[in-house]
N, C-alpha and C positions, 0 to 999 in steps of 0.2 A: 419234458420239453426243455431244451437248452437254449443258450444264447444264439444258436443258429436258426431260431424260429423265423419263418418267412411270412411276408404279407399274404393274406388269404387263408392263413391257418385258422381253423375253427376251434376256439377254446371252450371246453365244457359243453360242446355240442350246441352252443348258442351265440358266442361272441366271435365275430369274424374280424381278424386283425387287418387294419388298413395300412398304416405306416407308423414308424416309430417316432414318438414325440421327443424323447430324451432318455438319458441313462445316467445312473449315478452308482455309488459304491454299493447301494443296497438293492438295486434292481433297475429295470428299464420299463418305461411307460410307452404304451401304444395307443393310438387312436383306433377304435374298433366300432363295429356296428352290431347292435343288439338285434338279432334276427327275430326274436320273439316279440319285442315291442316296436321294432322299426325305428329306433333312435340311436344316435351316436353316443358312445361312452368312452371313458378312459380306462384302460386295463393295465395294471402294474404287475409285472412278473417279479416276485421277490427272490433274490439270490440267497440261497442257504449255504452254498460253498460245498465242494465235494470232499473236503478234508475233515469236515466235522465228524466227531464220533456219532454213532447211531443214536445214542441216548440224548446228546445235545441237539441233534438234528430233529429228533421227534419232539423234544420240548419246545424248540423254536417254532416248529410247524404248528403245534397245538396252540402256542402262545399267539402266533400271528393270526390264526383263525379266531381265537377268542377275542383279541383286541379289535379285530376288524368288525366282529359282530357288535362289540360294545360301541364302536364308532358309528355303526349304522343307526344306533338309537338317537344320534344327534343330527339326523338328516334334515330336520326342519330349521336348523339354526342358519341365519343369513350369512354368517362369516365362517362356516365350516364346509369344506368340500364333502358332499354326501357320498357315503359308501353304500353301494347297492347290493353287492354280492361278493362271496368268496368262493372261488373254484379251485379245486386241487387237481393238478394234472401231473402224473408221474412223480408224486410226492413233492411237487413244487406248488406253492400257493399263488393264485392269480387274484388280485383284488380289483373288483369292478367298481369304478367311481364315476361321479359326475364329471362330464367333460367341460373344462373351463377354457373359454376362448379368451386367451390373454397371455401373460408371461409372468415369470417369477420375479420376486424382489431381487434375487441374486443376479438375474439377467439385467434388471434395471440398473443396479449398482455398477455392474461391469461395463455397461454401454454408456451410461450417463453420469456416473460418479455419485457422490454422497447426496442424500436428500436434504431438503430444507427442513427446518424444525417443524413448521406447520404441517407439512406432508407426513413427516415421521410421526407426529402426534395423532393424525387420523389413523395411520396404520396401527399404532400402539393401542388406540381405543378399540379398534376392531378385534385385535388379537386378544386383548384382555377379556373382551366379551365372550370370545370363542372359548378361551381357557376356563372362564368361570362356569360356562354351561357344561363343559366336559368334566371338570372336577366335581361338580355337583352330581353328575351321572356316574362318578367313580372311575372315570377314564383319565389316564395320564398319557400325554402325547409322547414324551421322551425324546423328541427330535425336532424341537422348534428351532428353525434356522431360516435364513433368507431363501434358500432353494425350495422350502416348503410353504412359502407365503406367496399366494397367487394374486396377481393384480389384473383385473379385467379391463377391457377397453371402455366399459361404461363407468369405471371408477370404483368397482367393488373390491373388497379385500377379503380373501378366504384363506383359511389355514388348511393345508392338505396333508396327506399321509398320516392320518390320525391314528396313532397307536399301532402302526404296522411296520415301521422301519426297524429293521433288526441288523445289528452289526455282526456279520458272520466271520470276519477275519480277525477280530480283536483277540489278542492272546489271553485277555483276562476272562473270556467266556468260560463258565463252568456250568454244570448241571444245577447248581444251587444258587449261583449268583451271576446273572447275566448283565453285562454292561452294554446297553443298547443306546446308540446315539452317534453324533458326529463329533470328532475331535475339535476342541476349542469351544464347543457349545455345551459340554456335559458339566453338570453341577458338581461342586467339590464333594458333596456327600455321596454321590453316586460313584465317583472315582475311588472313594474310601471303601466302597462296598457296603456302606451302611444302608439301612432302610430309608427309602425316599418316598416322597409323595408329590402332590401337585406343585409344591414350592420349588422343586427341581425345574419344572417347566418355566417358572418365573425367572430363574437364573438364566436359562437359555434365551428367554425373551429379552433380558437385559443385554446379553451379548449381541443379539440380533439388532436391537435398537442402537446400540453403540456403533456397530459396523455400518448401520444405515446412515447415521449422521456424521460420523467421523471418517468413514472411508477406510477404516483399519480395525483390527481386532484389539480388544482391551488387554489381552495377554500375549506374550511372545509366542509366535506360531511354531517355533522350533522345539518347544517343550510341551508335549501333549498333556502334562499334568501341572502346568503352570498355575492353573486356577487353585490348586491346593496350597501352593507355597508362596506365590507372588501376588502383590496387590495389583488391581487393575490400573491402567494408565488413566489419569484424570481426564474426563472429556473436556474439550476446549471449544467445540462447535455446537454443543447440545443446547445451549441457551436455557430456556425454561424446562427442558427435559433432563437437565443434568442431575437434579436431585433424585428424580425417579430412576434414572439409569444407575446411578451410584447405589441407591438402595437395593435395586434388584440384583446387583452384583455382590452383595454381602456374602461372605463365605459361610456364615452361620445362617441356616435356613430360618431360624426364629427371628433374626434381625431384618429379614426382607419384608417389605410391605405386603399386606394381604391384597387380594385383587380389589376389594372395595376401597381400601386405602390408596392403592395405585391409581384407581379411576379418579379419586378426589384430587390427588396430586397432579393428575394429568389435566383436569379441567379447572383447577384453582387458578384464579387470576394471578399474574405475577405480583410480587410484593412491590408496594410503591417505593419509588426511589427515596433515599434518605435526603432530608433537607440539606441544602448546601451549608457547609461550615464557613462561618465568616472568618476570613483571614485578617490578621492585623494589617493595618495600612502599611503599604510598602513605602520605602524611602523614594523620593522623587528621583527619577532616572534622567540621565542626560538626554536631550532630544536627539532623535536620529538624524534630523535635518538641521544643518547649521549654515547660516548666511554670513558672509563677510563683505563689508563695504567701508568706504572712507567717510568719516564724519565731516561736517562742514568746516570745523577748525582744521582738520587734517588737510582738506582740500585747499584752503586758503594758504596754509603753510607750504604745501607742495608747490603751488603756483608761484609763491614768492622765492622758493629756493631751487626749484628744478631748473637745470641749465638748458633744457631743450623746450619742453612744453610749458614750463612755469614762468617764462619771461623774467628771469632773475635780473635784478637791477645791476648787480655788480658785473657779471660777465658781459651782457649786451651793452650796458652803459659804457664800460671801458672801450668796447669796440667802436661805439659811436664817437667817443672822444678821440680815439686814434685816427679815425677816418675823416671826421668833420672838422677838427681843430685846425689843421694846416690849411684847409680850403678857406675857412673864414679869415685866417690871418693874411693869406695872399690877397684876397679881395680887399681887405682893409688897407693893405700896403699900397695898392694901386691908387687909392684915393688919397693917400698921404705920402706924397713924393718926398717930403722933407724928413720922413722918418728914417732913422738910422737902422742898422742891422739889429742892434739890441732892442730897438722898439719893435721891430718885426717879430723877433723871438718872443718878446713879452706878449704881443698881441696873439701870437699862436697859442701860447699857454692859456691865455684868458679864454680864447675860443674853445680850446679843449675843455676847460673847466665848466664854462657856461653851458655849452651844448651837451656835454656829457651828463651834467647834472639834470638838465631839462629832460633829456632822452631817458635817463635812468629813472627819473621820477615818473615819467609817462608809462614806462614799462611796469613799474611797481603798481601803478593804478590799474593797468590792464590785468596784471596778475591778481590783484585784489578783487577786481570785478568778476573775472572768470572763476576764481576760487569761491566767490559768494554765490554765483548763480549756476555754474556748471554742475553736472550730476556725476556721481561716482559709479564706477563699475560695481557689479554685484557677482560674487562668486558663491555658489551654493553647493555644499557637499552633502550628499544624501546616500541612502543605502544602495541605490541602483547605480550611481555614478556621480559625476561632477559637472556642474553647469556654469558656463561663463557668460555673463550678460553685460553688454556695453550699450550706452546711450548714443543714439544717432543724433548729432546736434541739429541737423536740418529739420527733422520732424519730431525730435524729442521722444523717440520711441526706443524701447529696448530691442536689441538684436542679440539673440542667444544661440548657443549651441551646447549640446550635451555629449559627454563621452561616458559610455557605460563601462562599469568595471569588467563585465564578462567579455568585452572586446579587446581588453588589454593583456599584454604579457607582463608589463611592469610600468610603474609610474613613480616619479620622485620629484623633489625640489632640489635644484642645483644652483650654484652661483656661477654666473658667466664671467668672461674675462674683464668686463667693466665693473664687476663687483655687485651686479644686480641679480636678485633671485628670479628664477623662472621655473615653470612646471614643464617637465619633460616626460614624454610617454612613449612606450614601444607597443604597437598594436600586434595582436596575433596575426599569423599569416593569412588566415581566412577573413580577417577584418581590416586589412590595409585600406586606408582612406584613399579616395580618388583625388586627382589633381583639382577637379572642380570643387570638391568639398574643402580642400585645403585653402584655395583662393577665397572662397566665399566666407570662410570663418577666420581668415587671417592667421592660419596655422602654417608654420614654416618647417622645412626639413632641417634638422640639426646636424652640423658637421660631426662626424663620428657615430652617427646613428641616432634614431629616435626622432620625435617631432616636438618642437617647442610649442606647447599649447597656449601658454600664457606667461607674460613677463612684465616686470615693472619698468616699462619704457616710456610711460606718459604719467602726468601728474594725477590723472583721474583713475589710474589703475591701482588695484589692491596689491600690496606687497605679498608675494607668495610665502615669504618666511612667516607671515602672521598665521597662515592656516596649515602649516606643515604638520603639526600634531594631529589635527582633525583629519587630514588626508591620510596619515598613517593608520588611524583608527578605522576609517571607512574602507580604505583600499585593502586592509588586512595583509595577507601574504603577498599581494601584488606590489606592495610598496617597496621601492628600491630599484636598482638597475637589473637588467635581465640576468646578470651574473650573480647578484647577491639577494634577489628577491626570494621569499620563502614559498613561492607558489610551486606546487609539485609539477 
């Protein structure tokens, strides 16, 4: 019977083929109907290869039948696919097995990717139980791999193709030393041609579990004998299974855990975390949020000296003298007709001095009063941006606006033509402010580009030169003009 076998073919006068379920390098599996018992089964046609010498072909045929009969002794195990019968047709063995309604672990990994650690642990426990029963019965599987692990729709895990998969095209096959298995899953001792036992199955199980949780093979796939010469890649996703998988992949069979030891490693609770190590106290770090404001003394001084908002006595007092002095002198002259021109000039200077002094003193008192009771602006520099807060005199409430660093292309502190420092910013194209926002927050467009966010134009404002260094720290690479900022 060849690969051209058709549905409806009766195998061994009993098993009628329905349709093919799958195929691999060692054969193809069919769904069939047992006409004697009236139940559906799975039937595997084992490929022996037409190029094998007659001696090797006969040995493989005998070995397949013998291993299948051994596997049939494990029919009562819950995690082993039961072998019912072995039928030989035209010197080709057909293995009749339990029909599993489900899919293989290989299909699961291909369609959905690597398994979680908990799911892989359930599969590992089932396979260890199956291998323990087989080894006690003297049966070695020799081809543990994801394609031979069946997962049912009800959540069962079964090991299939027990002791019947044979590699007919491997050039290392001889009549005295047969290497049976799938490349990448064969234990090093078997590649050496040395005597092997059930511990070789444990190595294959380690490769299977590694592939299940990592989504890759532990050894380079381009080298079929890498397990002999190269260490496995350390597992990174295996979690609590890492120690078990690493132990199963030991090149020396004597160093691999036994099945009872592996089951203990599988079910042992994870080691408790180590107690935290007390670190030496760290040096206090600079706060990430820094506020700048004017002290009361600074406000009083500013209102005494500022030529615009500070009511400085000298500038405005002199103006009062110049304007009011002549007027007073003229009025005085009208009521004193006998006064000479020199008397008029004298009166004019007296008027200048008296009114200027009174007016200047009054302005000093106003500056002192406002410096004592007015409130300072608050500038806050933080990790997210910079916030400018001003007191509204009418309701004595703060009015604030914030500019975030991630909306800016650059920001800097510059000195204007009047010698005052001001904060200038350039917004990114996608974050250009609206006209409404500019008017509401008193931000003006700056000649030559950028926006003047804040400047020292009133006594209550904080001089930007004071917070230049903190602005550099918080703005980072954005500090500077668009031409010299370090932002990529």
